C-alpha angles and dihedrals in degrees: 000000000000090000091051091050093049090051091046092050093048088054091051093049091049089054089050088051090056096041091120088070092053128085112252116234139148121277117272097015118155111280095020126131119216123195125185144169133196122196127180138152096276105019142037135178140179127197143164129192141181123223108230092179133359087271104033132066131174122199153146127252137188120195140177134181141166138195142126093026091309128118118187129191119178139166133180151126123278142196119212121193128184105224100177143000123187118191116198129176094266104013149038133214125197131187119196135186114213123188126175137182125190150103128291135195116208119193119186115179102317098334121095130185134178130212145153127253145193111203138179088194091304119105117201122158118179106311091341122108119198099159112158125211121194135177129178132187134169150120143249121246094222143336122271144170127288094254096040126089114260116200121213134187109221135181115206127196119190133173127180118192116237093004102067129030096206141031114276113225119196124185102207141189111218123196118193135179133150097291107013128069114178133171124189120179148145123227119235085254090059100256117140121228131187133188123186127183127179126185123201 
């Protein structure tokens, strides 16, 4: 999995390097392809999706995580739908519906089992509960143009049942322009995390 993520990340960086040859357009526009990777101390994921409409995307995702004697590996297809977007003068609010179906391998101590799942951002297999709760809040330092990089300071909070015994807090620097979305942060426990998304 780590090798796949490294290869995927290199591919994304190469696309970024050749962005001058690509047509600029806003994120999640109809016909766009978005690829992203997230890497942290105890988790990693890669995914790519195609926007069928301005509100609906279909994609594939691979994910792995570990903690509390568990090791999880999953892969599947997902559908992402934008339910609502509210633009105010100084803020924006989004509501998304995420549904995924795939297979998962759960290893606890030396025992391993495999199963399939259907998940609207909840992950429960048999008697195992790996539901993940996330919340993010932050602010932009200043306004900028559409094609210029805009920096944000974000505080992320994340909790995953069974895997982690406490909420993970991550102060994060976010950089956004018309094609690139990048987060780089360090948890309050000192663990680095990076998230990179590129739309083309």
